[in-house]
TORPA-269555 format. One record per atom (N, C-alpha, C): x, y, z. Coordinates in steps of 0.2 Angstrom, whole numbers, plus 5000, padded with zeros to 4 digits. Example, Ala and Ser with C-alpha at 12.3 -4.5 7.8 and 13.67 -1.06 7.14 Angstrom:
<lovexs>
506649725039;506249785039;506649845039;506449895035;506849955036;506450005039;
</lovexs>
This chain:
<lovexs>
489146864973;489146944975;489846954978;490146904981;490946914983;491446934979;491546884973;491846904968;491846974965;491146984966;491047054961;491447114967;491147094972;491647164978;492447164978;492547094977;493347084977;493647134970;493347124963;493447154957;493447214958;492947254963;492847324962;493447344968;493547304973;494047334977;494747324974;494847274968;495547304965;495547354961;494947364956;494947424953;494947484956;494647504962;494747554967;495447544968;495747504970;496547504972;497147514967;496847504960;497247504956;497247584953;496447614954;496347694952;496847734956;496647704964;497147744969;497747744967;498047674964;498747684965;499147714959;498647734954;498747774948;498847854950;498347854954;498347924956;498747964960;498847894963;499547934970;500247924965;500247884960;500947884954;500747954952;500447964950;500348034945;500548104951;500148084955;500448154960;501248154962;501448094965;502248064965;502648094959;502348104952;502748104946;502648184948;502148224949;502248284948;502448334953;502448294960;502748304966;503548314963;503948264961;504648264957;504948294953;504348314947;504448374945;504448434948;504148444952;504048504956;504748524960;504948474963;505448484966;506248484964;506048464958;506548464952;506848534949;506048584950;505948644945;506248684951;506048664958;506248734962;507048714963;507348634963;507948644964;508348674959;508048684951;508448734946;508248804945;507848804950;507648884950;508048914954;508248884961;508648904966;509348904965;509448864960;510248854956;510348924951;509748944948;509749014944;509748964936;509648924936;509548894931;508648904928;508648954927;507848974925;507648944918;508048924912;507648894908;507348814909;507848784912;507648724912;507148714918;507148764923;506548784928;505748784924;505948844922;505348854916;505048804914;505448764910;505248694906;504748644910;504848654916;504648594921;503948644924;504048684927;503648744931;502948754924;503148764917;502448774913;502248704911;502448664911;502148604911;501648584915;502048604922;501448594928;500848624928;500948704925;500448734926;499848744919;500248694913;499748694908;499448624907;499548584914;499148514914;499448464916;500148464919;500448394921;500348384930;500048454932;500148464940;499348434942;499648374946;499148324949;498948364957;499248414958;498848424965;498648494963;497948524962;497548564961;497848624965;497848604972;498148664976;498948704974;499148674969;499948694968;500048744962;499348724958;499448744949;499548824950;499448854954;499248924956;500048944956;500348914960;501048914963;501648924958;501548854952;501948834946;501948884941;501148924940;501048984936;501549034938;501449054944;501749104948;502549104946;502849034947;503449044947;503749024939;503249004935;503549014928;503649084925;503049104926;503049184926;503849224926;503849194934;504649234939;505149214934;505149134931;505849124928;505749164921;505249184917;505349214911;505449294910;505349324916;505649364917;506349394919;506449324924;507349334924;507649294917;507349264913;507649244908;507649314901;507249364903;507149424900;506549414895;506349364895;505749364890;505049364892;504949424895;504249444897;503749444891;504049444885;503649464879;503149384879;503349344882;503049264881;502549264887;502549314891;502249294898;501549294896;501249344892;500549364890;500249284890;500349274882;500149194879;500049144884;500749134889;500849074891;500149084899;500149134900;499749154907;499049154904;498649164898;498249134894;498049084894;498549044893;498448994892;498348924895;498848954902;498648904908;497948924912;497749004911;496949014913;496448944909;496548944903;496248934900;496148854902;496548824902;496848764905;496648744911;496448804916;496248774922;495848824924;495248854918;494748904922;494248864927;494248804930;493948794938;494348794944;494948814942;495348814947;495448884951;495048894955;495148974959;495748984961;496248934963;496948964966;497148984959;497348964955;497748974948;497349044946;496749034946;496449124944;496649174949;496649164955;496849194959;497649224958;497949174957;498849194956;498849224950;498449194944;498649224936;498349314939;497849324942;497449394944;498049454948;498549414952;498949444955;499549454952;499649404946;500249414944;500149484938;499549464935;499149534932;499449604937;499249614943;499249664947;500049694948;500449634949;500949664953;501649654945;501449624941;501849634935;502149694931;502649694928;502749754924;502449764918;502149834919;501549864915;501849894908;502449894908;502849914902;502849874896;502949904890;503149864883;503049914879;503049884871;503049934866;502449894862;502149934857;501649904853;502349914846;502249834844;502649824839;502149794833;502149824825;501649794822;500749774822;500549804828;499949824831;499949774836;500449734839;500449694844;500649714851;500449724857;500949734862;501249684865;502149704866;502549654867;502649684875;502549664880;502849664888;503549664888;503749724892;504449714894;504849754889;505549754890;505849794885;506049774877;506249804873;506349794866;506849834863;507349784861;507849834856;507449834847;507449904846;507149914840;506749974840;506449974834;505950014834;505249984836;504850044839;504250024842;503950094846;503250074847;502950134852;502850114859;503150164863;503250134870;502550154874;502350104876;501450094879;501450054886;501050074889;500950054896;500249994897;500249964899;499649904901;499149914908;499449964912;499349974919;498549954921;498249994918;497449984919;497249924914;497449904909;497149854906;497249774911;497849784913;498249734918;497749724925;497549794926;497149774932;496449764932;496249794926;495449764924;495349694922;495949664921;496049584918;495949554924;496449564928;496449544936;495949554939;495549594939;494849594941;494349544939;494449534933;493849494929;494049434932;494649404932;494949334935;494649304941;494649384946;494349364954;493549354953;493249404950;492749394947;492249334947;492649304940;492749234937;492749164945;493349194948;493449144953;492849124957;492449194960;492049204966;491649144966;491249124961;490749064963;491149004964;491748994961;492248924964;492348924970;492548984972;492848994979;492148974983;491749004982;490849004987;490848914987;491048884982;490848814983;491448774986;492048784983;492548744984;493048754991;493048834992;493648834997;493448835006;493848835010;493648855017;493348915019;493248905025;493248965026;493749035026;494349005029;494849055030;495049075022;495149025019;495349025011;494849085010;494349065010;493649115008;493749205008;494149195016;494149255018;494949295015;495449255015;495949285012;495849295006;495349265000;495249284995;494849334994;494249354997;494049404997;494549495000;495049465004;495349525006;495949534999;496149494997;496549494990;496249524985;495549504985;495149544978;495049614983;494849634987;494949684989;495449734987;496149714990;496749744987;496949754980;496549704975;496449724968;496049794967;495649804970;494949834968;495449894970;495849904974;496249974975;496849994970;497149924969;497449954964;497750004960;498150054958;498050104955;497450164957;497350144962;496650184965;497250224973;497750224973;498150244979;497850314979;498150344985;497750424987;498050464983;498450484977;498550534973;497750524968;497550454966;497150444961;496450414965;496350424972;495850384975;495050404973;495150474970;494450494967;494150444960;494650394960;494250354954;493850284956;493650294964;493550224967;492850254967;492550334965;491850344966;491450324959;492050284954;491550264947;491650174949;491150154943;491350074943;491650044936;492250024940;492749984933;492149954929;492249964921;491849914918;492349854917;492049794919;492349734918;492249694914;491649724909;491449684903;491949684898;492449724897;492849734892;493449754894;494149744892;494749774892;494849844889;495049884893;495249954889;495749954887;496049984881;496549994876;497250004882;497749984877;498350014880;498550074880;498750104884;498850174885;499850194882;499650254880;500450274876;500850304882;501450284883;501850304888;502050284893;502150314900;502350294905;501750294909;501450244915;501050274919;501450264926;501450314930;501850324935;501450384939;501950414943;501950464946;501350514944;500750544945;500250564941;500250644945;500750664950;500850734952;500250744959;500450794962;500050814969;499250794967;499050764973;498450744972;497850814974;497350784971;496650854970;496550834976;496450804981;496050794987;495350744988;495350734989;494750684992;494150714989;493850654984;493050664980;492450694984;492250754981;491850764985;491050764980;490350764983;489850754979;489450834978;489050844975;488750894973;488650954977;488650934983;488550994989;489250994990;489850984988;490450984992;490650964996;490250914999;490450845005;490850795002;491150775008;491550705005;491250655002;491550625001;491150564998;491250505001;490950475005;491050415008;490650345006;491050305004;490850245002;490250185007;489850175005;489350125010;489450065008;489150015012;489349945010;488649915006;488749895001;488049884996;487849794997;487049794995;486849724997;487249674994;487449674988;487749604987;488549664983;489049614978;489449664974;489149684967;488549634967;488249674959;487849724961;487749734966;487249794967;487649854968;488449854969;488849914971;488649964966;488750034966;488650054961;489450104961;489950084963;490650114962;490950074963;491650084964;492350034965;492250034972;492150104976;492250104984;491650064986;491150054983;490650004987;490849934986;491049924981;491549834978;491949834984;492349884984;492849874990;492749844996;492249895000;491849885006;491649835007;491149805001;490649745002;491349695002;491949684999;492249635000;492449625007;492849695009;492949675015;492549645020;491849675020;491249655026;491449575024;491249545018;491349475016;491849445021;492449455018;492849445023;492949435030;492749495035;492749485041;492049435042;491449435040;490849375041;491149315041;491749295036;491849225034;492449205039;492649265041;493449245047;493449295052;492849285057;492849335063;493349355066;493849305065;494649335070;495149375067;494949375061;495349415057;495049475058;494449505060;494149565057;494449645060;495049625064;495549685066;495949705059;496349655059;496649645053;496349695047;495749675045;495349705040;495249775040;494949795047;494649855047;495149915048;495849875050;496349925051;496649935044;496349895038;496549915031;495949975030;495349965032;494850015032;495250085033;495250085039;495350145044;495850175042;496550135040;497050165034;496850215029;496250175025;496050215018;495650275020;495450275025;494950335029;495550375030;496050355034;496450415039;497050455030;497050415027;497350435020;496950485017;496150475017;495950505013;495650575016;495650585025;495250625028;495750675034;496350635033;496550665040;497050725039;497250765045;497450845043;497950835039;498450775038;498950775035;498950785027;498350765024;498150805018;498350875016;498350895021;498550965019;499350985017;499650935019;500350955019;500550965011;500951005008;501251005003;501850995003;502350935000;502850935001;503350955007;502950915012;503250925018;503050975024;502651015020;502451085025;501751095025;501451145030;500851125031;500751215026;500151205022;500051265018;499851325022;499951375020;499651425026;499151465021;498951505024;498251565022;498651585016;499151625016;499551655011;499751635004;499851555008;500051515001;499451474999;499251484993;498451484989;498851394987;499151394981;499351314980;498951264979;498251274977;497751224978;497551224986;497651254992;497451244998;497151305000;496851334998;496351394999;495851365003;495651405010;495151365013;494351395011;493851335012;493351335009;492951365014;492651425012;492051475015;492251485021;493151495023;493351525030;493751575027;493551625031;494151695031;494551685037;494251665043;494651665048;495151615050;495851605048;496251575051;496251525057;495751545060;495751515066;495351465067;494851445063;494351415063;494351345058;494751355051;494951315047;495551325046;495951245042;496551265039;496951225045;497651245044;498251205048;498251255053;498151315055;498151335062;497751315066;497051275066;496651265067;496651155072;497051145068;497151085069;497151055077;497251105081;497251075088;496751105092;496151115088;495651135090;494951085088;495151025085;494750975084;494450925087;494050915088;493750855091;493750795089;493650745091;493850675089;493250645084;492850675083;492350655078;492350715071;492850745072;492950795064;493850795064;493650825058;494450815054;494450915050;494850925047;495050975041;495350935038;495250925031;495550895025;495650935019;496050915015;496050935009;495550895004;495050925002;494750894997;494650944991;494350894985;494550924979;494350984979;493951014982;493751084982;493951124986;494651094990;494951154994;494851125003;495251155006;495251145014;494651145018;494551085021;493751105024;493851085032;493451085035;493251055042;492551035042;492450975044;491950935044;491950875048;491350855049;491250805056;491250755052;491650685055;491550615052;490950575056;490650545051;490050495054;490450445058;490050405062;490450365066;490850275061;490350285057;490550235050;491350255047;491350315048;492050325044;492450365046;492450355054;493150405061;493550355061;494050355057;494750325059;494850335065;494850385069;495050395076;494650325080;494050335079;493550275083;493750215082;493850215075;494150145070;494850105076;495050145076;495950135078;495850125085;495550165091;495350145095;495150095097;494450055094;494150005094;494749935094;495149955088;495749895087;495949875094;496249945096;496649955103;496249915109;495649925110;495349915115;495449835117;495149805109;495349735108;496049695111;496449725109;497149715113;497249665109;497249645101;497549595100;498249615095;498349565090;498949585088;499049645081;498449685081;498449735077;498449795080;498449785088;498449845094;498949905091;499649875092;500149905090;500149955084;499849935079;499949965074;499350005073;498850005076;498350055078;498550115084;499050085088;499250155094;499750175089;500050165086;500450205081;500250265076;499650235074;499050285070;498950345074;498750315079;498550375084;498850415088;499650405089;500150445091;500150495084;500250475079;500450505074;499850565072;499050535074;498550585071;498650625075;498550615082;498850685087;499350725088;499750685084;500450735086;500250795078;500250775073;499750785067;499350845069;498950825073;498450885076;498550925080;499250925083;499550955087;499550965094;498950895096;498750885101;499050855106;499750875108;500350835110;500150805116;499550815122;499450795128;499250725126;498750715121;498450665119;499150615116;499350625111;499950595109;500550565115;500550605120;501050585124;500650525127;499950535130;499650475132;499650415128;499750415123;499650345118;500350315118;500850385116;501550345118;501650315125;501450355130;501550305137;501150225137;500650235135;500150165134;500550105130;500750145124;501150105120;501950075124;502250095126;502850105130;502550035135;502050055139;501950015144;501649945140;501149955137;500949885133;501349845130;501849855126;502249835121;502949835123;503149855128;503949835129;504149865124;504249945121;504749965117;505349925119;505949895115;506349895117;507049915115;506949965108;507350005104;507350075107;506950095112;506950155115;506550215110;506350195105;506250225099;505550275102;505150235105;504350265107;504550315113;505150295117;505250335123;505650425120;506150395114;506250465112;505650505108;505350485105;504750515103;504150545109;504350505112;503950535121;504250605124;504950575123;505450645125;505350695122;505350695115;505250745111;504550785112;504050755116;503450805118;503350825124;503750785130;503550815136;504250825138;504750815135;505550845137;505650915136;506350955139;506351015137;506751015130;506551055125;506751055119;506751125116;507451145112;507551195109;507951195102;507851215098;508151215091;508351295089;508851315085;508951365082;508651375076;508351405074;508051425067;508451465063;508551445056;508951475052;508651555051;509151585050;508851675049;509251695043;509051745041;509351785034;509951825037;510351835034;511051865035;510651935037;511251965042;510952015046;511352085044;511052145045;511252205042;511652235047;512452245044;512752275048;512552345052;512752355057;512552405061;511952415066;511452355064;510852335068;510852285072;510652285079;510452245083;510552175081;510652135082;510652075079;510152015084;509751995080;509251935080;509151875080;509051825083;509151765083;508351715084;508251695081;507651645081;507951575084;507351565091;507451495093;506851485095;506651425094;506151385094;506251325099;505751325104;505651275109;505051265111;505151205117;504351175120;504651155127;504151165130;504051145138;504551185140;504851255140;505251285142;505051365146;505351395150;504851465152;505451505150;506251495151;506551535150;507251485147;507751535144;508351495141;508951555141;509551525142;510151565144;510551545136;510951615134;511351605128;512051625130;512651615127;513151635127;513651635121;513651705119;514051715113;514851725113;515151685107;515951695107;515951735100;516551775101;516851805094;517151745090;517051755084;517451705078;518051745077;518651715079;519051735074;519251725068;518851765063;518651735055;519451715052;519951765053;520551745048;520951685050;520851665057;521251625059;521051555058;520151565057;519751515055;519751515049;519951545044;520051535036;520851485035;521251535038;521751485038;521751405040;521651415046;521651335048;521351285043;520651315040;520551275035;520851245028;521351315026;521651315020;522351265021;522751265029;523151225030;522951135030;522351135033;521951065034;521951045027;521751075020;521551065014;522251045011;522751085013;523451075009;523951035013;523650995020;523950935022;523750875014;523150885011;522850835007;523050765012;522350775014;522050715020;521750645016;521950585016;521750545013;520850545013;520550555016;519850565017;519750635021;519150675019;519250735022;518550735028;518850755033;518550765041;517950815040;517450795038;516950855037;516550895043;516750875048;516750905055;517350965055;517850945054;518351005052;518151055046;517951025042;517651075036;517051125038;516751095043;516251135045;516351175049;
</lovexs>
């Protein structure tokens, strides 16, 4: 019995030694690859990283990073056309490693989506010679989501609480990929994860001005509820909500950081700034897609009415036009920001910044000033940026507004915009135009090495 126990101990010791030796070998390979990568020797670094990603990595938690580094090497070597085959092989070799699956998914989301169709095969990246330009934006998004779904049951069994939380957060961000403000209407549909979509011709880039947040058959804004499970979600918006809620359950201490993302999405959908068009508010006379829905009086809805809004309502540009409507508590981004602020944790600063901007956009300057004062007091603004913001609201400010050339013989008119003032005084000076022009000519004739634009002005 004693001899058997000794033999077993020897075997265990030998096995542990072999494991440590293999781990040490992969660690040495990784260190060497990192050194080569930092030196810019991407070819040799790729040779090592690819071996680690394809099976020689003995530390499962590292293999995802090795895949990421290997892909980075191929990009630096301008060998993007090798990425897809290598990445799929690494996925196949590590199909039960959720960290690699997550990294692979992120590489699909964040990588170059452009390429060429050559002899019926898509080659990622630039190409010299003939070929049809294609993009893989939506295909890469779906492939990334497939990998997240494949990793979910493994994460449930193998990951720690915080790891699960970060996984669900990253998955939620992936759902939003290509579903930013301009394309947010696509969140009301359920992406088909059973098959990859075809490559698309041309560029996948700026899609033009947003058409507004989606509406239901009654013309009301679409809000996404939390489904019972990921599988029960009826649209991508519900999938996204479920993932955020799961992340909060797994790491309650991260709640405010997660709901801040949710509030930001709601604000981008439904805040008054959605009426803005190239930096200015629509006016009722300016159609441009911004007609007021069901409202004739500009004082009740539209940009002229933002100062009348209560905190449980908004005026936003929807797919059917500009509309004033109430925000249910679950979707009231102002209420969510105020809750984050009340908790006074690391996300309070971001929440209060959003509240300042919201009430400034609503032309409710007293509320914006109150939040600025609280921000200055609470967070000890060091660079005076917030103090300058506050001064612009509570201080006496004025500016001249550009005007059209005036007709000779008529009284001069000058437009002046002011804030927090009861009166203003002006002093006019006659300009000696001939002398002014001669001064400019003489200055230019002196041929200065660098023009002083103050003098030119």
